[in-house]
C-alpha positions as CSV (number, residue, x, y, z in Angstrom):
1,M,-77.9,26.9,-6.7
2,F,-81.6,26.0,-6.5
3,D,-83.1,27.7,-3.8
4,F,-86.1,25.6,-3.0
5,L,-87.8,28.1,-0.3
6,S,-87.5,30.9,-2.5
7,E,-88.9,29.3,-5.4
8,A,-91.7,27.8,-3.5
9,R,-92.6,31.5,-2.1
10,R,-92.3,33.1,-5.7
11,L,-94.9,30.3,-6.9
12,R,-97.0,30.6,-4.1
13,D,-97.2,34.6,-4.3
14,A,-98.2,34.5,-8.0
15,G,-100.7,32.2,-7.4
16,T,-99.1,29.4,-9.6
17,P,-99.9,25.6,-8.7
18,F,-97.1,23.3,-7.7
19,V,-95.8,20.5,-5.7
20,L,-93.4,20.1,-3.1
21,A,-91.7,16.5,-2.9
22,I,-89.3,15.8,0.1
23,V,-87.3,12.4,0.8
24,V,-88.3,11.4,4.4
25,R,-86.8,8.2,4.4
26,T,-83.9,6.1,2.4
27,D,-82.5,2.4,2.7
28,K,-79.0,2.5,1.1
29,P,-78.2,2.3,-1.6
30,T,-79.8,5.5,-3.2
31,S,-78.8,8.5,-4.9
32,A,-81.0,11.0,-2.6
33,K,-80.9,11.4,0.8
34,P,-83.5,12.1,3.6
35,G,-84.0,15.9,3.1
36,A,-83.5,16.1,-0.7
37,K,-86.3,18.3,-1.9
38,A,-88.1,19.2,-5.2
39,I,-90.4,21.4,-6.7
40,I,-92.7,20.0,-9.5
41,T,-95.2,22.5,-11.7
42,A,-98.1,21.8,-13.6
43,D,-96.1,21.6,-17.0
44,G,-94.1,18.3,-15.2
45,K,-90.7,19.7,-14.8
46,L,-88.9,19.0,-11.7
47,H,-86.6,21.4,-9.9
48,G,-84.3,20.3,-7.3
49,W,-83.4,16.5,-6.5
50,V,-85.4,13.8,-5.2
51,G,-83.5,10.8,-6.9
52,G,-82.6,9.5,-10.6
53,S,-83.8,7.7,-13.5
54,C,-86.4,5.6,-11.7
55,A,-87.5,7.8,-9.0
56,S,-88.0,11.1,-11.1
57,P,-90.7,9.8,-13.3
58,T,-92.4,8.4,-10.3
59,V,-92.5,11.5,-8.3
60,I,-93.5,13.5,-11.3
61,R,-96.7,11.4,-12.1
62,E,-97.7,11.0,-8.6
63,A,-97.2,15.0,-8.2
64,L,-99.3,16.0,-11.2
65,K,-102.1,13.6,-9.9
66,A,-101.9,15.5,-6.8
67,L,-102.6,18.5,-8.5
68,E,-105.5,17.1,-9.7
69,D,-107.2,15.8,-6.7
70,G,-105.5,18.1,-4.1
71,Q,-104.4,15.4,-2.0
72,P,-100.8,14.6,-0.6
73,R,-99.3,11.2,-0.8
74,L,-96.4,9.2,0.5
75,V,-94.5,7.5,-2.6
76,H,-92.7,4.3,-1.6
77,L,-90.3,3.1,-4.2
78,S,-88.8,-0.2,-3.2
79,P,-87.8,-3.6,-4.4
80,Q,-90.9,-5.9,-5.2
81,E,-90.4,-8.3,-2.3
82,M,-90.3,-5.2,0.0
83,L,-93.3,-3.6,-1.0
84,R,-96.3,-4.1,1.6
85,S,-98.9,-6.7,0.7
86,I,-102.1,-4.5,1.9
87,P,-102.7,-1.1,0.5
88,Q,-102.9,2.0,2.9
89,E,-104.6,5.2,2.2
90,G,-102.5,7.8,1.1
91,L,-99.7,5.6,0.7
92,V,-98.7,4.9,-3.3
93,E,-96.1,1.7,-3.2
94,V,-93.8,1.6,-6.8
95,P,-92.0,-1.4,-7.1
96,L,-88.3,-0.8,-8.4
97,T,-85.9,-2.9,-11.0
98,C,-83.1,-0.3,-10.6
99,A,-79.6,-2.2,-10.1
100,S,-79.2,-0.3,-7.0
101,G,-81.7,-2.1,-4.9
102,G,-82.5,0.8,-2.7
103,T,-85.4,2.3,-1.1
104,L,-87.1,5.8,-1.2
105,E,-89.9,7.4,0.9
106,I,-91.1,11.0,-0.9
107,Y,-93.7,13.0,0.8
108,V,-95.6,14.4,-2.0
109,E,-97.7,17.6,-1.3
110,P,-99.8,20.0,-3.5
111,C,-99.8,23.7,-3.2
112,L,-102.6,25.2,-4.6
113,P,-103.9,28.7,-5.0
114,R,-106.8,29.8,-3.0
115,P,-110.0,28.9,-4.6
116,H,-111.5,32.0,-6.1
117,L,-115.2,33.3,-5.5
118,L,-116.5,35.6,-8.4
119,A,-119.6,37.5,-7.0
120,V,-121.6,39.3,-9.7
121,G,-123.8,41.9,-8.2
122,H,-124.2,44.9,-5.8
123,L,-127.2,43.9,-3.6
124,P,-127.0,42.3,0.0
125,I,-126.6,38.8,-1.2
126,V,-123.3,39.9,-3.0
127,A,-122.2,41.5,0.3
128,A,-122.8,38.7,2.6
129,L,-121.1,36.2,-0.1
130,V,-118.0,38.4,0.5
131,E,-118.2,38.6,4.0
132,L,-118.4,34.8,4.4
133,G,-116.2,33.7,1.2
134,V,-113.1,35.7,2.9
135,D,-113.7,34.0,6.2
136,L,-113.7,30.6,4.4
137,G,-110.5,31.7,2.9
138,F,-111.2,32.3,-0.7
139,E,-110.1,34.8,-2.7
140,V,-113.1,37.0,-3.4
141,T,-113.8,39.5,-6.5
142,V,-116.9,41.5,-6.9
143,M,-118.1,42.8,-10.4
144,G,-121.1,45.1,-10.0
145,Q,-122.7,48.0,-11.6
146,G,-121.3,51.0,-9.5
147,A,-119.6,48.5,-7.2
148,T,-116.5,50.2,-5.4
149,A,-113.9,49.2,-2.9
150,D,-115.9,51.2,-0.5
151,D,-118.7,49.3,-1.1
152,F,-117.0,45.7,-0.2
153,P,-113.9,46.7,1.9
154,R,-113.1,42.7,2.6
155,A,-113.2,41.7,-1.0
156,G,-109.6,41.5,-2.7
157,R,-110.7,43.0,-6.2
158,V,-113.5,45.0,-7.2
159,L,-114.3,45.5,-10.8
160,G,-116.7,47.6,-13.0
161,L,-119.6,46.2,-15.4
162,D,-117.3,44.8,-17.7
163,F,-118.0,41.1,-18.7
164,E,-114.9,40.8,-20.9
165,E,-112.9,41.6,-17.9
166,L,-115.2,39.0,-16.0
167,Q,-114.1,36.6,-18.6
168,A,-110.5,37.2,-18.0
169,H,-110.7,36.4,-14.5
170,I,-112.3,33.2,-14.7
171,T,-110.1,30.1,-14.4
172,P,-110.8,26.3,-13.8
173,R,-110.8,27.1,-9.8
174,A,-113.2,30.1,-9.8
175,C,-116.7,30.0,-8.5
176,V,-119.1,32.3,-10.3
177,V,-122.2,33.1,-8.6
178,V,-124.6,35.9,-10.4
179,A,-126.9,37.9,-8.0
180,S,-127.9,40.7,-9.9
181,H,-131.5,40.3,-9.3
182,G,-132.1,40.6,-13.1
183,N,-130.2,43.7,-13.7
184,Y,-127.6,41.8,-15.9
185,D,-127.9,38.1,-15.1
186,E,-128.1,37.0,-18.9
187,P,-124.8,39.0,-20.1
188,A,-123.0,38.0,-17.0
189,L,-123.9,34.4,-17.5
190,E,-123.3,34.3,-21.2
191,A,-119.6,35.5,-20.6
192,A,-119.2,33.0,-17.8
193,L,-120.3,30.2,-19.5
194,K,-118.8,30.7,-22.8
195,R,-115.2,30.7,-21.0
196,E,-112.9,28.1,-21.9
197,P,-111.6,26.2,-19.9
198,P,-114.9,26.6,-17.9
199,A,-115.4,27.7,-14.5
200,A,-115.5,25.1,-11.6
201,Y,-119.0,26.5,-10.8
202,V,-121.3,28.9,-12.0
203,A,-124.4,29.7,-10.3
204,L,-127.6,31.8,-10.8
205,V,-129.5,33.2,-7.6
206,A,-133.1,33.1,-9.0
207,S,-136.4,31.5,-8.7
208,P,-137.1,28.6,-11.3
209,R,-139.3,30.6,-13.5
210,R,-136.9,33.5,-13.8
211,A,-133.9,30.7,-14.4
212,A,-136.0,29.2,-17.2
213,A,-136.3,32.8,-18.9
214,V,-132.6,33.0,-18.6
215,K,-132.0,30.0,-19.8
216,D,-134.0,30.6,-22.7
217,Y,-132.3,33.6,-23.5
218,L,-128.7,32.1,-23.2
219,R,-129.8,29.6,-25.6
220,E,-131.1,31.9,-28.3
221,S,-127.8,33.7,-27.9
222,G,-126.2,30.5,-29.0
223,L,-125.2,28.8,-25.9
224,S,-125.0,24.9,-26.4
225,E,-126.9,22.7,-24.2
226,A,-123.4,21.4,-22.8
227,Q,-122.6,24.9,-21.9
228,L,-126.3,25.2,-20.2
229,A,-125.6,22.3,-18.5
230,R,-122.9,23.9,-16.7
231,L,-125.6,26.5,-14.8
232,K,-126.5,25.6,-11.1
233,C,-130.0,27.0,-10.5
234,P,-131.3,27.6,-7.8
235,A,-127.8,28.4,-6.5
236,G,-127.1,26.7,-3.2
237,L,-128.1,23.7,-1.1
238,D,-131.7,23.6,-0.3
239,I,-131.5,24.7,3.6
240,G,-134.9,26.7,3.6
241,A,-132.6,30.0,3.4
242,V,-134.4,33.5,3.1
243,T,-132.2,36.3,4.4
244,P,-129.1,37.1,2.3
245,E,-126.8,35.7,4.6
246,E,-128.6,32.4,4.6
247,I,-128.5,32.2,0.8
248,A,-125.0,33.2,0.9
249,L,-124.3,30.5,3.7
250,S,-126.1,27.9,1.5
251,I,-124.3,28.5,-1.8
252,L,-121.1,28.5,0.0
253,A,-121.6,25.5,1.6
254,E,-122.8,24.1,-1.9
255,I,-119.0,25.1,-3.2
256,V,-117.7,23.7,-0.1
257,Q,-119.2,20.4,-0.2
258,L,-118.3,19.9,-4.0
259,R,-114.8,21.2,-3.4
260,R,-114.4,18.2,-0.7
261,T,-115.8,15.7,-2.7
262,G,-113.5,16.3,-5.5
263,V,-116.7,17.4,-8.0
264,L,-115.4,20.7,-9.0
265,A,-112.8,21.0,-11.7
266,H,-109.1,21.2,-10.8
267,P,-106.5,22.7,-13.3
268,K,-105.1,20.3,-15.8
269,P,-101.5,19.5,-15.6
270,Y,-100.9,17.6,-18.9
271,P,-100.5,20.7,-21.5
272,A,-97.5,18.6,-22.8
273,L,-99.6,15.7,-23.8
274,T,-102.0,17.8,-25.7
275,G,-101.3,16.9,-29.7
276,A,-98.4,15.1,-28.3
277,P,-97.2,12.1,-30.6
278,K,-98.1,8.9,-28.9
279,P,-97.2,5.2,-29.7
280,A,-100.5,4.2,-30.2
281,E,-99.4,0.5,-30.1
282,A,-97.7,1.2,-26.8
283,S,-100.7,2.5,-24.9
284,A,-103.0,0.0,-26.4
285,T,-100.9,-3.1,-25.3
286,A,-100.9,-1.7,-21.6
287,P,-103.7,-3.2,-19.2
288,A,-106.0,-0.5,-17.7
289,F,-104.7,-1.3,-14.1
290,V,-101.2,-2.0,-12.9
291,G,-101.7,-3.4,-9.3
292,E,-104.2,-0.9,-7.7
293,R,-103.3,2.1,-9.9
294,A,-105.4,3.0,-12.7
295,L,-103.6,4.1,-15.7
296,R,-104.4,7.5,-17.0
297,P,-104.4,8.9,-20.3
298,G,-101.1,9.2,-21.9
299,E,-99.6,6.4,-19.4
300,T,-98.7,3.0,-20.3
301,I,-96.4,0.3,-18.7
302,C,-92.7,-0.4,-19.3
303,P,-93.1,-4.2,-20.4
304,T,-90.1,-5.4,-18.7
305,C,-90.6,-4.3,-15.0
306,G,-94.1,-3.1,-14.9
307,M,-93.7,0.6,-14.1
308,I,-95.9,3.1,-15.1
309,V,-94.2,5.6,-17.9
310,E,-95.6,8.8,-19.6
311,I,-95.5,7.9,-22.8
312,A,-95.0,11.9,-24.3
313,T,-91.6,12.2,-22.4
314,A,-90.3,8.8,-22.8
315,I,-86.8,8.5,-24.1
316,H,-86.3,5.0,-24.2
317,T,-88.4,3.1,-27.0
318,S,-88.2,-0.2,-29.4
319,D,-90.2,-1.5,-32.2
320,Y,-90.8,-5.3,-32.3
321,G,-93.6,-6.9,-34.4
322,G,-95.0,-3.6,-35.6
323,Q,-95.7,-2.1,-32.3
324,T,-93.5,0.5,-30.3
325,Y,-92.8,-0.4,-26.5
326,V,-91.9,2.3,-24.1
327,F,-89.4,1.9,-21.4
328,C,-88.4,3.1,-18.0
329,C,-84.7,2.8,-18.5
330,P,-82.3,1.6,-20.9
331,Q,-81.6,-1.5,-18.9
332,C,-85.4,-2.7,-19.3
333,K,-85.0,-1.8,-22.9
334,R,-82.1,-3.8,-23.2
335,R,-83.4,-6.7,-21.4
336,F,-86.7,-7.0,-23.7
337,E,-84.7,-6.6,-26.9
338,K,-82.6,-9.9,-25.7
339,D,-85.8,-12.3,-25.5
340,P,-89.0,-9.8,-26.7
341,E,-91.6,-12.8,-26.1
342,K,-90.6,-14.1,-22.9
343,M,-91.0,-10.2,-21.8
344,L,-94.5,-9.8,-23.5
345,A,-95.9,-12.9,-21.9
346,K,-94.7,-11.8,-18.7
347,M,-96.5,-8.4,-19.2
348,Q,-99.6,-10.4,-19.7
349,T,-99.9,-12.0,-16.4
350,R,-99.1,-9.0,-14.5
């Protein structure tokens, strides 16, 4: 039996991003009942139960979107005639053509690891970054020459001067701030900017003149202009900061601003789509938008009912007129094959 709470705790303790999905309301007939739960991981796997063949793909799709934007949502699945006519913030409505005709409302909430602050240096600005970063809920790592846990008692991790180890700790949710005041700015930035996938934020505490010299060094070291463009310098918002504490405040304020406006990178939850075979014709026939929802890479619409379908995981397909079409369920596939021209004409008016 799937232990929902134990699995959620295991993933949280491991720092693994996941999504909780809970059925909060139903109108009969539905296979899932209020209180039914599932966990969706970044590889698109659903563990638990929130509904059958119509509900599960929709929940997985919205869960993966939630991992990217960090926002919860309420997913309302019901027959077309029962959908609301006015869009509401935080509400995702999906028309169902299932024979059951029931309604499901499922709350989808992303559970993301704490943002990671990597502070490189051993001087007062780094100490201030540690103090403020911990208070703001960051996981904090310090890397500095001769740095010890006694020097930074509130840091979660203190590393020696090892740039390969620095790279190993960089993820797409990491924010790297280099503040060694010229001691080892260049090798630290070279390691951080070469990391793929890149960190969400890489910044240097330095004057404009010093920053220009550092960029020249990195360019000569083989970094591309695209990699150099990731470097933020001067670090932080311009608030007229002077003291180490004020400078640290300006840097963390910038990171918070970028996080809350969605600029910082999020983990990409579609590894299964990389290199996966895609029916190119199917995606080409789909419109860019379905109602108020934009199609994402790797998505198409079912030509029979208009539901969004993940191409890479679709199992119901049909060839017609030299093109491959993808369906949400076998019933839609059968209806299409009975009269393809009618269904295609209907799709064009959707």
